[in-house]
N, C-alpha and C positions, 0 to 999 in steps of 0.2 A: 835449107839444111838437108843433108842427105840422110837416108834411112839406113839403120844398122841391122845387119843380118848375122846371126851366129851360125856357123857351119860346124857340124860335129861329125867327124868321120875318122876312123883309125888309119885310113889310107892317105898318106901325104899327097900322092898324085891326084886323088879325087878332090881333096881339099884345095889343091892348087888350081885344078880345072874349074871348079865351082867358083873359087875366089876370083880368078881372072874374068870369068863370065859376068859375075855380079859387079866387080869393080869397073869393068868396061861399060856397064850400064849406069854407073854413077852411085852405086851403093857402097857403104862402108862395111867392112867384113871383120868379124872376130872369129878365130878358129879354136876349136876344142878337139883334142886327139881321141877322146872317148867321153862317155857320159859323165864320169866322175870329174874329169878335167873341165868339161863344159859347165858343170854346176858351179865351179869356182869363178867362172866368167859372169855368172848371173849375180852381180854385186849391187844391183839397184839401178844401174844405168838403163836407159831405154833401149830395148831390143825390139825391133819391129817385126822380125820373123826369125824362126829357127828352121834350119835345114839339117836333118839328122839321118844318119845311117841307122839301120836296125841292129845288125850283128857287129858288136865291138867288144873288146876285152874290158875288164874292170866293171863297166856298167853299160848294158846294152841300151839301144835307143828308146825302146818302149819304157824301160825303167827310168831313164833320164827324163823323158817327157812327163811321166807321172810325177816325178820329184819336182820338176820345173813348174808344173801347174799348181803345186802346193804353195809356191812362193807368190805372195800377193801381187808384186809388180808384173809377174809373167803369167798370171792366171788366164788371161785372154790373148796371149801372144800366139799368133797362128803358126802352125807347124807343117812343114813338108817333109815327108819321109823319102829319102833317096837311098834306094836299096836294090839288091839283086833278088829279094823276096818277091815272088809273084803269086803266092797262094792266097786264096780268098780269106782263109781263116786268119792269116797274118795281117791282111789288110783290115779285117774287122777289128782285130786287137789294136791296130794303129788308130782306127777311128774311135775306139772306145777310150783311148787315153788322150784323144784330142787332135790327131793328125787331120789336116784339112785337105791334103793332097798326097798322092803316092806316085813317085816317079821311079821308074825302073832304070838301073844302070845297065849298059852305058846310056847316057842321055844326050839329047841334042840341046845345045845352048838355048836355042829359040824356045824349046819346050820348057826349060827351066825358067826363063825370063817371063814366059806367058803365065806360068803358075804363080810366080812371084808377084807380077803386076796385078793379078786378080786378088791376091791376099793382102797386099800392102796398099792402103789408100794414099793417094798423092797428097 
C-alpha cells in the first residue's frame, strides 16, 4: 500500500511540482490550497506526512500545523515545511509546532525525496 502525503501550498505551480515529484516516487498525494482548506482534508484517513508552506492566505502553515496536531489521528504525523523563509526565528517557530524538516524553495526533487524517505517509515 502506498503512503499518503498532504501538500499544503497556495501556489498551484509548487503543489504541481511537489505532487509530480512525490507521485513519481510512488506516493499518493492530497492537496490543500491553504491551511484552512487542508484542515478539511484531515478527515480521519491516514496521512503519513504533511508538506506545508509557511506563508499562505486564510491560515498560514504554522497555524495549520498547530491545528492539525490537536487532531488525535494527526498528533504524530511528521511535517516538512517547504518555504521561502530562511530565518532562524521562523525555523524555531516551525520546530516548536512540530516541523521535522525545513526545505527552502526552490527545492531539488532529490532533496525533497530524501527528507520524505527519512520521515516515512517503509
